[in-house]
N, C-alpha and C positions, 0 to 999 in steps of 0.2 A: 777365501778358502777354495778358490777354483782349482788350484793345482795340489790341494791336499787330499790324500786318499781318505775316503769315508766309507770304506767297504763294510766295516763292522763296528757297531756302536752297542756296547754291552751295558745293560742295566745292572746296577749294583745297589743293594739296599744301604742307605746312608747310616742305618742303625747297626750294621754288622761290621764291627771293627776288623774282625778276622778277614772278612771278604774284601774289605777296602785295602788291607795289607797285601792280600794275594793278588789283587788287581795290578799291583805295581809291575809284575812280571808277565802279565798276560799279553798275547799278541793282538790286542784290540786296537783299532785305529782311534777309537774314542771310548770314554767311559761316561755313562749317564748315572751320576750319583743321585739316588732317588730319595727325596724327602716326602714324596707323595704316596703312591699306592703301596710301595714296599716298606713303608714305615707306619706302624700302627699309631693311633692317636696318643696313647699313653707315652710313646717314645719320641714324639715330634720334637719337643724342646731339647731333650738330651741329645738326640741324633744331630740336630742342627749345631749344637755346641761342639760335639765331638768331631763332626765333619769339618768345622772351622779350624779346629786344632790340627787335624790331619792335613788339610789343604795348606796350612801355613808352612809345612815342611817341603812343599813343592815335590811330591813323591812320584809323579807320573810321567816325568820326562817329556817326550815329544807327543805323547797321547793327547788328543783333544779332551779337555776336561769340561764336562757339561753337568750342571746341577739342575735337576728337575724340582722346581719349587711347588708348593701347594697352590691351588688355583685362587683367583682373586676374591672369591666369595668366602674363603676360610679365614679364621683368625690367625693363621700362621703365615699367610702370604707375605706380608710386609717384612716380617723378621727374616723369613727365608731369602727374600730378594736382597735385603740389606747385607746379610751374611755373604751371599754369593758375590755381591759387588765388592765387598771388603776383601774377600779372598782372591779377587782378581782372576776369576775363572775365565775360560774361553767363551762359554755359551751358557745362557740361562734358558731353560726349556719350560715353557708355560703350558700347563694342561687345561682342558675343559674350556677352551676359547670358543666363542660362538660368533662374534661380530667384529667388524673393523673398529667400531667405537671402543670395544674392550681392549683391542690391541693398542689403539692410540693412547688409552689411559696408562697402559703398562709402559709404553715408550716414554711417556711423560714421567712416570715414576723412575725411569732409568736415565733421565736427561743429564744427570751429573755423574754418571758412571764413566769409567775410562772408556775411551772411544773404541778400543779393540774388543770389548765385551759385546758379543752378538746375542740376539734374541731369536730363538726357535719356538715354533708353536706346535702343539699336539693337535692334529686334525682328527677328532674322535667323536664328533656329534653331527647329527643331521643338519643343524643350523650352520655349523662351520662349513659343511659341504655346499650348502645353498649360497653362502656368502664368500666362497673361496676366491673369486676373482677380486672382489673389493679388498679382502684381507691381504692377498698377495701383492696387490698394487701398493700397499704401504711400505714395501721394501725400497721403493725409490727414494733415495736420499736419507735412509734411516739405517738403524742397526739390525733390522729384521732381515734374516738371511737363510732361514730354513723352515721346512714343513715336515713333520714327522707323523706318519699314520698311526692312529690308535685303533688297531683292528679289533681288539677284544671289545672295547666299548662300542664301536660301531656295529659289531655283530649283535650285541645286546639290543641296542636302540633300533637297528634296522631289521632285526629278526632274520639275519643272514646266517646260515649254517657255517660253522668254522670248518676248515679242511679236514678231511679224513683220509685214511689209506685208500678207500674206494673212490673218493671224489676230492682230489687234491687241488683242483683247478681254480678255486676261489672265484667262480663265475659271478657270484653276487656282488663281488667287490670291484671287478675290473673297470666298470664304467666310472666309479668313484675315484679309483686310482688314476685313471687317465685324466680326469678333470683336475685333480690336484697336481699331477705332474705337468700338465699343460700350463696351469697358472704359475707354477714354480719356474718353469723354463722361460715363460714370457717375461717374468720380472726378475730373473737372475737369482733365484733361490735354489738351495739344494733341496732334494726331496728324498726322504728315507722311508723304506718299507716298514711295516709293523712286525711284530714278533711272531715266531713259530713256537707254539706252546709245548709240543712233544719233543723235548730235548734228547730223547733216546732214538728218535726216528731220523736217521741220517739221510735216507733216501727222500723222505718227505721234505726235509729241510733243503736238500739240494734242488729238488723240483721247484720249491717256492722261491729260492734265491735266484735260480735261473729265470724264472718267470719275472721276478722283480727287475732283473737286469734288462730283459728284453722289453719290458714296459717303459724303461727309462729312469728307474730309480737310481740314485747315486750310491746307495748302500742299503744295509738292512740292520734293524735293531734286533738285539738278541737278549735272551734271558739266562743263558748258561755258558760257562767257558768252553764246554765241549763242542759248542756250535761254531766257534771262531774259525777253526782251520778250514772247514767246509766253505763258509761264506767268504773268507778272505781269498781262497783259491778261485771261486766263481767270479767274484767281482774284480780280481786282478787280471791284468793283461797277460796273455800267454807269451811264451818265448817267441813264437812265430809272429804274433801281433807286434811285439816290441821290435823284432828284427825288421819287419816291413815298415814300421813307423820310422825307424832310423834311415831306411832307404829313401823314403819319401822326403824327409827333411834334407838329407844329403843331396838328393836330386834337385830340389828347389834352390838349394844354396849354390849350385853350379852357376858360373857367370853366364853361360849360354842360355840358362833358363830364367834369368833374372826378370825378363819382361813378359814371360809366358804365363797365361792364366791356367793352362792345363797341359799336363805332360803324361807320358806313359812310364809306369814303373812296374817292372815284372809283368808286362802284358796287361796291366790294368790302368784305366784312366785315373789320374790324380789331379785334383784342382787345388787352388790355394787354400780352400777351406779344409781340405784333407791334411795339408801341411800343418795348419793350426791345430787340428785335432790330434795329429801325431805328436806335436810338441807338448800338448797338454797330457797325453798319455805317458810320454817319457818322463815328464816332470813328476807325475804321480808315482811312477815306478821308482824314481830316484829318491823319493822323499825320505825313506828310511835307510838308504844306503850310507 
């Protein structure tokens, strides 16, 4: 998934057929079809069955299709997991994970799933934060490929205030964000920011998305379609960034620069690593073209 854009991942309730139909035409990079928090207990089984029917039609084109299953302690986990595997989704998102041992058990449950189906984990408990390095290390040689912040659950358990108009900085979260992002990058996983609850606050969303980008998150999870355009724009490369990336790639492709480790492009030093970064940036920009 390294060159696939993951700017915006939109939660959609699996029990809401109208919302699932609307999602077909939304500009989200990925959809998190939620059998957990967004689906009440009385609707769990029906939601799973109707979601399976929906996914059988392959309605979402190039969007990344993620199913958030119920956690391993619930009576719905196994049925959710089996449905998602049969539906051949892109990613299974597991909530309420605490330890590497729990992740190993889920990976074992997925051992016969098609190889392309990835596992992502919600990082939303204090124990998960304490065990984050051991958890992330399981990505080596496995289908584990992503970590998603569950900021609402963390706020509850850690007694951290959620952002407000007056205090949007999320100071109580930043050290935890950094530990998760560091673990993710060390072991080659994607890291995605949590949700912004006030979907009518465009300025607050923009502040939080910019903060997430600066911290090193690959994208942001969202709760409402009206949040998509803001987040997509913030996490996308600007025209100027793309133009410079093309110049860097073109410069290193020149025969006279073939053996050089560093060159000058538009008055700036560019190393081979910058060429690699430029190619990745361009690949993401071209994904939906």
